[in-house]
C-alpha positions in Angstrom: 110.1 36.5 33.9 107.3 34.5 32.6 105.7 34.0 29.2 103.0 36.7 29.7 105.7 39.2 30.5 107.5 38.3 27.2 104.2 38.8 25.3 103.6 42.1 27.1 107.1 43.3 26.4 106.7 42.5 22.7 103.4 44.4 22.6 105.0 47.5 24.2 107.7 47.4 21.6 105.4 46.5 18.7 107.5 43.5 18.0 106.4 40.3 16.4 107.7 36.9 17.5 109.9 37.0 14.3 111.4 40.3 15.3 112.0 39.1 18.8 113.7 35.9 17.6 115.9 37.9 15.3 116.9 40.4 18.0 117.6 37.5 20.5 119.4 35.3 18.0 117.0 32.4 18.6 114.4 30.7 16.5 110.7 31.7 16.3 109.6 28.3 17.8 112.0 29.1 20.8 110.1 32.4 21.3 106.8 30.6 21.2 108.1 28.0 23.8 109.4 30.9 26.0 105.9 32.4 25.9 104.4 29.1 27.0 102.8 28.0 23.7 103.2 24.3 24.2 104.4 21.4 26.3 108.1 22.0 25.6 109.7 24.9 27.4 112.6 27.1 26.2 116.0 26.7 27.7 117.3 29.0 30.4 119.9 30.3 27.9 117.2 31.1 25.3 115.1 32.9 27.8 118.1 34.9 28.9 118.8 35.9 25.3 115.2 37.0 24.8 115.2 39.0 28.0 118.5 40.7 27.1 117.1 41.6 23.6 113.9 43.1 25.1 115.8 45.0 27.8 118.2 46.4 25.2 115.2 47.7 23.3 114.0 49.5 26.4 111.8 47.1 28.4 112.1 46.8 32.1 110.8 43.7 33.8 109.0 44.3 37.1 109.2 41.5 39.7 106.2 40.2 41.7 105.3 42.9 44.2 102.0 41.9 45.5 100.1 43.1 42.5 101.7 40.7 40.0 104.8 40.7 37.8 104.8 43.2 34.9 106.7 45.1 32.3 107.2 48.8 31.4 109.3 50.9 29.1 112.2 52.7 30.6 112.0 56.4 30.6 
């Protein structure tokens, strides 16, 4: 999962960075770091928490399959 997937997942859900941070139990700057908005990167534990929150809300992360990694909502 990369920063673009996190941003796309938030967009699918209509979530702001604030909403994502609250759902994941992390800070807003941590969400920004996970999305790649700076030199400092988020920790693996923070990224896992963000991923868990987004997946719990119905997002499915699609691995690289020749056409690029992506996201979609579960049906």
